[in-house]
C-alpha positions as CSV (number, residue, x, y, z in Angstrom):
1,M,81.2,154.9,258.6
2,E,84.6,154.9,256.6
3,A,86.3,152.8,259.4
4,W,83.7,149.8,258.7
5,S,85.0,146.8,257.0
6,D,81.5,146.3,255.3
7,P,79.5,149.6,255.5
8,K,76.7,147.8,253.4
9,S,76.0,145.3,256.1
10,P,72.4,145.6,257.2
11,M,73.4,144.6,260.8
12,W,76.5,144.9,263.1
13,I,76.3,142.0,265.4
14,S,74.4,138.8,264.2
15,F,73.5,135.3,265.6
16,S,71.9,132.9,263.2
17,N,70.6,129.3,263.5
18,V,71.5,129.0,267.3
19,V,69.5,126.8,269.5
20,G,69.5,127.7,273.3
21,L,71.2,131.0,272.9
22,S,71.6,133.0,276.2
23,I,72.8,136.6,276.1
24,I,73.1,138.0,279.6
25,G,75.1,140.3,281.6
26,L,75.3,143.9,282.8
27,G,77.4,145.1,279.9
28,T,76.5,147.6,277.0
29,I,76.2,147.5,273.3
30,N,77.1,151.0,271.9
31,G,76.0,151.2,268.2
32,G,77.7,154.7,268.0
33,G,77.6,154.7,264.1
34,S,76.0,155.0,260.8
35,P,72.3,155.3,260.1
36,F,72.0,152.1,257.9
37,W,72.4,149.1,260.0
38,E,70.9,147.2,263.0
39,A,73.1,146.8,266.1
40,L,72.1,143.5,267.4
41,H,70.4,140.9,264.8
42,I,69.2,137.3,266.0
43,N,67.8,135.0,263.2
44,K,66.4,131.5,263.7
45,C,67.6,131.1,267.4
46,D,65.2,129.1,269.2
47,N,65.1,129.0,273.1
48,L,66.7,132.5,273.1
49,K,67.3,134.3,276.3
50,I,68.4,138.0,276.5
51,N,68.7,139.4,279.9
52,G,70.3,142.4,281.5
53,I,72.1,144.2,278.7
54,T,72.2,147.8,277.6
55,S,72.0,149.0,274.1
56,I,72.5,152.8,273.5
57,D,72.7,154.9,270.3
58,S,71.8,152.2,267.9
59,P,71.7,153.8,264.5
60,R,68.8,151.7,263.4
61,H,67.1,148.7,265.0
62,H,68.5,148.1,268.6
63,I,67.5,144.7,268.7
64,S,65.9,142.6,265.8
65,I,64.7,139.3,266.2
66,N,63.5,136.9,263.3
67,S,62.1,133.3,263.3
68,C,63.0,132.5,266.9
69,N,60.6,130.2,268.9
70,G,60.6,130.4,272.5
71,A,62.2,133.7,273.0
72,A,62.6,135.4,276.5
73,I,63.6,138.9,276.8
74,S,64.0,140.5,280.1
75,Q,65.7,143.4,282.0
76,I,67.1,145.2,279.1
77,N,67.6,148.9,278.9
78,L,67.6,150.7,275.4
79,F,68.6,154.2,275.1
80,A,68.4,156.5,272.0
81,P,68.3,160.4,271.7
82,E,64.7,161.9,271.7
83,D,65.4,163.4,268.3
84,S,66.6,160.2,266.6
85,P,65.2,158.7,263.5
86,N,63.6,155.3,263.3
87,T,65.7,153.6,265.6
88,D,63.5,150.3,265.7
89,G,64.3,147.2,267.2
90,I,62.5,146.8,270.5
91,D,62.5,150.4,269.4
92,L,63.1,153.7,270.7
93,R,61.9,157.2,269.1
94,D,59.8,154.9,266.9
95,D,57.7,152.0,268.4
96,C,58.9,150.9,271.9
97,I,58.2,147.5,270.8
98,A,56.9,146.4,267.3
99,I,55.2,143.0,266.9
100,N,55.2,142.1,263.2
101,T,54.0,139.3,261.2
102,G,54.7,135.8,262.2
103,S,54.6,136.6,266.0
104,I,52.6,134.1,268.0
105,N,52.1,133.9,271.7
106,I,54.0,137.0,272.8
107,N,53.9,138.2,276.5
108,I,55.0,141.8,277.2
109,T,54.9,143.1,280.7
110,N,56.5,145.8,283.0
111,I,57.7,147.9,280.1
112,N,58.4,151.7,280.8
113,C,58.3,153.2,277.2
114,G,58.7,156.9,276.5
115,P,59.2,159.1,274.2
116,G,58.3,157.3,271.2
117,H,55.4,155.6,269.4
118,G,54.3,153.1,272.1
119,I,53.9,149.4,271.6
120,S,52.5,148.5,268.2
121,V,51.2,145.3,266.6
122,G,52.3,146.1,263.0
123,S,52.5,147.6,260.7
124,L,51.1,144.6,258.8
125,G,49.9,143.9,255.3
126,A,52.4,146.3,253.4
127,N,52.7,145.5,249.8
128,G,50.0,142.9,249.7
129,E,51.8,140.8,252.6
130,T,49.7,138.1,254.3
131,A,50.0,138.8,257.9
132,T,49.6,136.3,260.7
133,V,49.8,137.7,264.4
134,S,47.8,136.0,267.3
135,N,47.8,135.7,271.1
136,V,49.6,139.0,272.2
137,Q,49.2,140.1,275.7
138,V,50.7,143.3,276.8
139,T,50.4,144.0,280.7
140,H,51.6,146.4,283.5
141,C,53.2,148.9,281.1
142,T,53.6,152.6,281.2
143,F,53.7,155.1,278.3
144,N,55.3,158.3,279.2
145,Q,55.0,161.2,276.9
146,T,54.7,158.9,274.0
147,L,53.0,159.6,270.7
148,N,50.8,156.5,270.7
149,G,50.1,154.2,273.5
150,A,48.4,150.6,272.5
151,R,48.3,150.5,268.8
152,I,47.5,148.2,266.0
153,K,48.3,149.3,262.4
154,T,47.7,147.7,258.8
155,W,48.1,148.6,255.5
156,P,45.4,149.0,252.8
157,G,45.8,146.0,250.4
158,G,47.2,143.5,253.0
159,Q,45.8,140.3,254.0
160,G,45.7,137.6,256.9
161,Y,45.0,138.4,260.5
162,A,45.9,140.0,263.8
163,R,43.8,138.4,266.5
164,N,43.5,137.5,270.3
165,I,45.3,140.6,271.4
166,S,45.1,142.2,274.8
167,F,46.2,145.3,276.3
168,E,45.7,145.4,280.1
169,D,46.8,147.5,283.1
170,I,48.2,150.3,281.3
171,T,49.3,153.7,282.8
172,L,49.5,156.7,280.6
173,I,51.4,159.9,281.4
174,N,50.6,162.6,278.8
175,S,50.3,160.2,275.9
176,K,49.0,162.0,272.6
177,N,47.0,158.8,271.4
178,P,46.6,156.2,274.1
179,I,44.6,153.8,272.1
180,V,44.7,153.3,268.2
181,I,43.3,150.9,265.7
182,D,44.4,151.9,262.3
183,Q,43.4,149.8,259.4
184,N,44.3,152.3,256.9
185,Y,47.8,152.9,257.9
186,R,49.8,154.6,255.1
187,D,53.3,156.5,254.8
188,K,53.7,159.3,252.4
189,G,55.2,157.4,249.8
190,L,52.2,155.0,249.6
191,L,49.1,157.4,249.6
192,D,47.1,155.4,247.0
193,G,46.9,152.0,248.6
194,T,43.8,150.0,248.1
195,E,41.3,148.9,250.8
196,A,42.6,147.2,253.8
197,I,41.7,143.6,254.0
198,V,43.8,142.3,257.1
199,K,41.2,140.8,259.2
200,F,42.4,141.9,262.7
201,C,39.1,143.2,264.6
202,I,38.6,139.7,266.1
203,S,38.7,139.0,269.9
204,I,40.7,142.4,270.7
205,L,40.5,143.0,274.4
206,I,41.4,146.3,276.2
207,S,40.7,146.7,279.7
208,F,41.9,148.2,283.1
209,L,43.3,151.2,281.5
210,C,44.6,154.0,283.9
211,F,44.6,157.3,282.1
212,A,47.2,159.3,284.1
213,L,46.8,163.0,283.6
214,V,43.8,162.4,281.6
215,N,41.2,161.1,284.0
216,G,42.5,162.8,287.3
217,Q,43.8,159.3,288.5
218,N,47.4,160.3,288.7
219,Y,49.0,162.0,291.9
220,N,52.2,163.6,291.3
221,V,54.1,164.4,294.4
222,L,55.3,167.9,293.0
223,N,51.7,168.9,293.1
224,F,51.5,168.2,296.9
225,G,54.4,170.4,297.8
226,A,57.4,168.1,297.0
227,K,60.6,170.1,295.9
228,G,62.5,167.4,294.6
229,D,66.0,169.1,294.9
230,G,67.6,166.3,297.1
231,Q,68.0,168.7,299.9
232,T,64.5,169.6,301.3
233,D,62.6,167.0,303.4
234,D,59.9,165.8,301.2
235,S,58.4,163.3,303.6
236,K,55.2,165.3,304.4
237,A,54.6,166.0,300.8
238,F,54.8,162.2,300.0
239,V,52.4,161.6,302.9
240,K,49.8,164.0,301.6
241,T,50.0,162.6,298.2
242,W,49.6,159.1,299.4
243,S,46.6,160.1,301.7
244,A,45.0,161.7,298.5
245,A,45.7,158.6,296.2
246,C,44.7,156.0,298.9
247,G,41.7,157.9,299.9
248,G,40.3,159.0,296.6
249,G,37.8,156.5,295.5
250,E,37.7,152.9,294.3
251,D,39.3,153.4,290.8
252,I,42.9,152.6,290.2
253,K,45.2,155.3,291.5
254,T,48.7,156.1,290.5
255,L,51.2,158.0,292.7
256,L,53.9,159.4,290.5
257,I,57.4,160.3,291.6
258,P,58.8,162.0,288.3
259,A,62.0,161.5,286.5
260,G,64.7,164.2,286.8
261,K,64.1,164.9,290.6
262,T,65.7,163.7,293.6
263,F,63.6,163.5,296.8
264,L,64.7,163.3,300.3
265,L,62.9,161.2,302.7
266,Q,62.9,160.5,306.3
267,P,61.5,157.2,307.7
268,I,58.0,156.8,306.2
269,V,55.1,154.4,306.3
270,F,52.5,154.5,303.5
271,Q,49.5,153.3,305.4
272,G,46.4,151.4,304.2
273,P,43.9,150.1,303.8
274,C,42.9,152.2,300.8
275,R,39.6,152.9,299.1
276,S,40.8,152.2,295.6
277,K,40.8,148.6,294.6
278,S,44.5,149.0,293.5
279,I,47.1,151.6,293.7
280,K,50.4,151.9,291.8
281,V,53.6,153.8,292.6
282,Q,55.3,155.0,289.5
283,L,59.0,155.5,290.5
284,D,60.8,157.2,288.0
285,G,62.8,159.6,290.1
286,I,65.4,159.2,292.7
287,I,64.6,158.6,296.3
288,V,67.4,159.3,298.9
289,A,67.8,158.9,302.6
290,P,69.6,161.3,305.0
291,S,73.2,161.3,304.5
292,N,74.3,160.6,307.9
293,K,72.9,159.3,311.2
294,E,72.7,162.8,312.7
295,A,70.1,163.6,310.0
296,W,67.8,161.0,310.8
297,S,64.5,162.1,312.5
298,N,63.9,158.5,313.9
299,L,67.4,156.6,314.1
300,K,65.6,153.7,316.0
301,S,63.2,153.0,313.3
302,Q,63.8,149.5,311.9
303,R,62.6,150.5,308.5
304,W,63.0,153.6,306.0
305,I,60.2,153.1,303.6
306,G,57.2,150.9,304.4
307,F,53.9,150.0,303.1
308,S,51.3,148.5,305.3
309,T,47.8,146.9,304.7
310,V,47.6,148.0,301.0
311,S,45.8,145.5,298.7
312,G,46.5,145.7,294.9
313,L,49.9,147.5,295.6
314,T,52.0,147.8,292.3
315,I,55.6,149.4,292.4
316,V,57.2,150.0,288.9
317,G,59.4,152.4,287.4
318,S,63.0,153.2,286.2
319,G,63.9,155.1,289.1
320,T,66.4,154.5,292.1
321,I,66.1,154.3,296.0
322,N,69.5,155.3,297.4
323,G,69.6,154.2,301.1
324,R,72.9,155.7,301.7
325,A,73.6,152.9,304.2
326,K,77.3,152.8,305.0
327,V,78.9,150.0,306.8
328,E,80.1,152.2,309.8
329,S,76.7,153.9,310.2
330,F,74.1,151.1,310.5
331,S,74.0,147.6,311.9
332,T,74.0,144.7,308.9
333,T,70.3,144.2,309.7
334,Y,69.4,147.8,309.3
335,S,71.4,148.1,306.0
336,E,69.9,144.8,304.8
337,Y,66.3,146.3,305.0
338,F,67.5,149.4,302.9
339,Y,68.7,147.0,300.2
340,Y,65.8,144.6,300.4
341,V,63.4,147.6,299.4
342,Y,65.8,148.3,296.6
343,Y,65.4,144.7,295.4
344,V,61.5,144.8,295.6
345,L,61.3,148.1,293.8
346,L,63.7,147.7,290.9
347,M,64.0,144.1,290.4
348,K,67.3,144.8,288.8
349,T,70.6,144.7,290.8
350,A,71.3,143.8,294.4
351,R,74.6,144.4,296.1
352,G,75.1,143.9,300.1
353,G,76.9,142.3,302.7
354,D,74.2,139.7,303.7
355,D,71.2,138.1,301.8
356,C,70.4,139.9,298.8
357,I,66.7,139.0,299.5
358,A,65.7,137.1,302.8
359,I,62.2,135.6,302.8
360,N,61.2,135.1,306.6
361,T,58.2,133.6,308.3
362,G,54.8,134.7,307.2
363,N,55.4,134.9,303.7
364,F,53.2,133.3,301.1
365,N,52.8,133.4,297.3
366,I,56.2,135.2,296.7
367,N,57.5,135.7,293.0
368,I,61.1,136.8,292.5
369,T,62.4,137.2,289.1
370,R,65.2,138.9,287.2
371,I,67.5,139.8,290.2
372,N,71.2,140.5,289.5
373,C,72.7,139.4,293.0
374,G,76.3,140.1,294.3
375,P,78.3,140.2,296.1
376,G,76.5,138.9,299.3
377,H,74.8,135.7,300.5
378,G,72.3,135.2,297.7
379,I,68.8,134.7,297.9
380,S,67.6,132.9,301.2
381,V,64.5,131.5,302.6
382,G,65.2,132.2,306.3
383,S,66.5,132.1,308.7
384,L,63.5,130.4,310.3
385,G,62.9,128.9,313.6
386,A,65.2,130.8,316.0
387,D,64.2,130.7,319.6
388,G,61.7,127.8,318.8
389,E,59.7,130.1,316.6
390,K,57.0,128.4,314.6
391,A,57.7,129.2,310.9
392,A,55.4,129.3,307.9
393,V,56.6,130.0,304.3
394,S,55.0,128.7,301.3
395,N,54.6,129.1,297.6
396,V,58.0,130.8,296.8
397,Q,59.3,131.1,293.2
398,V,62.8,132.5,292.1
399,T,63.4,132.6,288.6
400,N,65.6,134.0,285.9
401,C,68.2,135.3,288.5
402,T,71.9,135.8,288.4
403,F,74.5,135.2,291.5
404,N,77.9,136.9,290.7
405,Q,80.5,136.0,293.2
406,T,78.2,135.4,296.0
407,T,78.9,133.2,299.1
408,N,75.6,131.5,298.5
409,G,73.1,131.2,295.7
410,A,69.9,129.6,296.4
411,R,69.4,128.8,300.2
412,I,67.1,127.6,302.8
413,K,68.4,127.9,306.5
414,T,66.4,126.9,309.6
415,W,67.5,126.8,313.3
416,P,67.6,123.6,315.5
417,G,64.7,123.7,317.8
418,G,62.2,125.5,315.5
419,A,58.8,124.2,314.4
420,G,56.4,124.9,311.5
421,Y,57.1,124.6,307.7
422,A,58.7,126.0,304.7
423,R,57.2,124.4,301.4
424,N,56.5,124.6,297.9
425,I,59.6,126.5,296.9
426,R,61.3,126.6,293.6
427,F,64.4,128.1,292.2
428,E,64.5,128.1,288.5
429,N,66.8,129.1,285.6
430,I,69.6,130.5,287.8
431,T,72.9,131.8,286.4
432,L,76.0,131.3,288.7
433,I,79.3,133.3,288.3
434,D,82.0,132.1,290.6
435,V,79.5,131.2,293.4
436,K,80.9,129.4,296.6
437,N,77.9,127.6,297.5
438,P,75.3,127.6,294.6
439,I,72.6,125.2,296.3
440,I,72.1,125.0,300.1
441,I,69.5,123.5,302.4
442,N,70.7,124.1,306.0
443,Q,68.4,122.6,308.5
444,Q,71.1,122.9,311.1
445,Y,71.8,126.8,310.9
446,I,73.5,128.0,314.1
447,D,75.4,131.3,314.7
448,K,78.5,131.5,316.7
449,R,76.7,132.9,319.6
450,R,74.3,129.9,320.0
451,L,76.3,126.9,319.5
452,N,74.5,124.6,322.1
453,D,71.0,124.9,320.6
454,A,69.1,121.6,321.2
455,E,68.0,119.8,318.1
456,D,64.6,118.4,319.5
457,S,62.7,119.8,316.6
458,A,63.0,121.5,313.3
459,V,61.2,123.6,310.6
460,A,59.7,121.0,308.2
461,I,61.1,121.6,304.6
462,S,59.2,119.9,301.8
463,N,58.6,120.2,298.2
464,V,61.6,122.1,297.1
465,I,62.8,122.3,293.6
466,F,66.1,123.6,292.0
467,V,66.0,123.2,288.2
468,G,68.2,124.9,285.6
469,F,71.2,126.0,287.4
470,H,74.1,126.8,285.2
471,G,77.4,128.5,285.7
472,T,80.6,128.3,287.7
473,T,81.4,127.7,291.5
474,S,84.5,128.3,293.5
475,S,83.8,125.3,295.9
476,K,84.1,121.7,295.5
477,D,80.9,121.1,297.3
478,A,78.4,123.1,294.9
479,I,75.2,121.4,296.5
480,T,74.9,120.9,300.3
481,L,71.7,119.4,301.6
482,D,72.2,119.3,305.3
483,C,68.8,118.3,307.0
484,S,67.8,117.2,310.3
485,E,67.7,113.8,311.9
486,T,64.4,114.6,313.7
487,T,62.7,116.2,310.5
488,R,64.1,115.0,307.2
489,C,63.6,117.2,304.1
490,E,61.2,115.8,301.8
491,G,60.3,116.1,298.2
492,V,63.6,117.7,297.0
493,V,64.2,117.8,293.4
494,I,67.3,118.7,291.7
495,D,67.1,118.8,287.8
496,G,69.0,120.4,285.0
497,I,72.2,121.2,286.8
498,N,75.3,122.3,284.8
499,I,77.7,123.8,287.4
500,T,81.4,123.6,286.7
501,M,84.5,124.8,288.7
502,A,87.2,127.2,287.3
503,D,89.2,124.3,286.2
504,G,86.3,122.7,284.2
505,E,85.8,120.0,287.0
506,K,82.5,118.7,288.0
507,P,81.8,119.5,291.7
508,K,80.5,117.3,294.3
509,F,77.5,117.5,296.7
510,A,77.2,116.7,300.5
511,C,73.7,115.3,301.5
512,N,72.3,114.3,304.9
513,N,68.7,113.1,306.0
514,V,67.0,114.2,302.7
515,D,64.4,112.4,300.3
516,G,64.0,113.5,296.8
517,N,65.0,112.8,293.0
518,S,67.2,114.1,290.3
519,D,67.9,113.6,286.6
520,D,71.6,113.6,287.2
521,T,72.6,110.3,288.6
522,S,76.2,110.9,288.3
523,L,76.1,114.2,290.3
524,M,73.5,113.1,293.1
525,R,74.4,109.2,293.5
526,G,74.0,108.3,296.9
527,C,72.0,111.4,298.0
528,F,68.5,110.2,297.1
529,K,67.1,106.6,297.2
530,N,66.3,106.6,293.4
531,V,69.7,107.9,292.3
């Protein structure tokens, strides 16, 4: 504390009155200090985005957000010692997230919370305060060994309201108080408060609760024979656990892979259909593949971990899947499958030598968000139409992703001679860090083994939107739209593009046989008819 220039300051790093602030990256904020200030304080910053950062050992609030409209916070990690005091601020040890007065239209999803006090609305109404909280939705969250789960707490003597609050699809793992509404919240210093008058029991919805370890709907792989020592083959135990969860009735089931354990798995398929209307895989531990080719029970298998014919499948958690796929051990395609599973499960970081995610034929209604990709070839739709294949891909949305030193960013690639369609595809809010080819549509995709493929047909590409790309490129041609003469690309939209080269120059585009529009007349002039 003696080393601080202003030990009386209530915060350490502060942003104030900044519109359009984005804080992203894979770095760490290490509070490591006194018990008196907040680590990161953000005040009156509209359209705020915080993505990917880690905060550890904050002495008080990890992240404090005040009077910010349009804030989006995603994919952050907060760590504090289990025995720490009130380390609030999308909080650990105390509330994981605390929603205080003035908060409106709050959406919280896919949070793994524990230990701590759960997710709370409040406390509200202290010292006669007039509270206003409305339109709060908390979905797809897990409370692991928390003191509370879903909680609303108000002080006696307060005023105002807390209304239109929904907690939905919540998994509980040994939580002491899963659901709490406390309109008589008091601390030991204010035991003589007057009657509570915060009117908050209005339109509160709590539904689809999964009480793990309470109602028998949790299936822990350790209870079915898994060792979790990283050496013993736990495949049979996982199959037994899956069979019990999948066939165990119509209620929501949770297959739990606990933290602190490492599970060795051979190639495995979790087969449906299941009797339960939905099934959740809670991955908090580590899953590893055999360490070398000789240890694989089925080296010819084209997949390591698979799910087949399972409706309502959800895969969440803070765990890790380690494919151990070395370049000298497997083909590029085989290695790509390992990493593909990793992306889908963790939705965090993807590193590989080919596409970070490849969306091939037969995929519909795909939502990809919060991916940090690099190095590699970015996120691709395709390749489609090889060997005259009839492709079908539609309704793909890729949002809030980062491409870091990738060869490509957002890409659609189809072969000459193909058929079918790729349509209704949207890439939005994409961050680029030294990406060679940020935006590509390539309807002339050919590898060196097949240079003479005829272009008598092509996969039809339509209704494709690229919006909100920002960052840097290492190429002069940041946007390449190379479409077919036989089947032009239609309905392509390019808006909100802010891409610069390392020297600060604005890059160019290359465009063939494409119909669409753009809000950037200087960048896309000559590409579209209206520009």
